[in-house]
C-alpha positions, 0 to 999 in steps of 0.5 A: 500499500502507498501513501501519496501526497499532493502539495497544492499551492493556494495561489498562482505565481502572481499571488492570486488565490485559486477559486475554492471550487478549483481546489475542491474539484481536484479533491473530488476527483481524487476522492472518486478515484481512490475512495477517500482522502485526507486534506490538511486545509485548516492551517496552510503549510508554508513552502519555500525554495530558491530558483534562479537566485530568488527565494519563492514562497507558497501557501500549500495544502497537502492532500493524501490518498492511500492506494493499493498500487502506485501507477507512476505513469498515471500520477505523472500525467496527473501532476502534469495536468495540475501544473498546466491547470494551476499555471505552476512550473512544478507541483510536488506529488510524492509517494511512500510505501506504507504498512496499514496496521 
C-alpha cells in the first residue's frame, strides 16, 4: 500500500488565490478515484525554495490518498495536468510505501 501526497499551492505565481471550487474539484476527483482522502486545509503549510537566485514562497495544502498500487505513469500525467491547470512550473506529488496497521 502507498501513501500519495499532493502538495497544492493556494495561489498562482502572481499571488492570486485559486477559486475554492478549483481545489475542491481536484479533491473530488481524487476522492472518486481512490475512495477517500485527507486534506490538511485548516492551517496552510508554508513552502519556500530558491530558483534563479530568488527565494519563492507558497501557501499549500497537502492532500493524501492511500492506494493499493502505485501507477507512476498515471500520477505523472496527473501532475502535468495540475501544473497546466494551476499555471505552476512544478507541483510536488510524492509517494511512500506504507504498512497499514
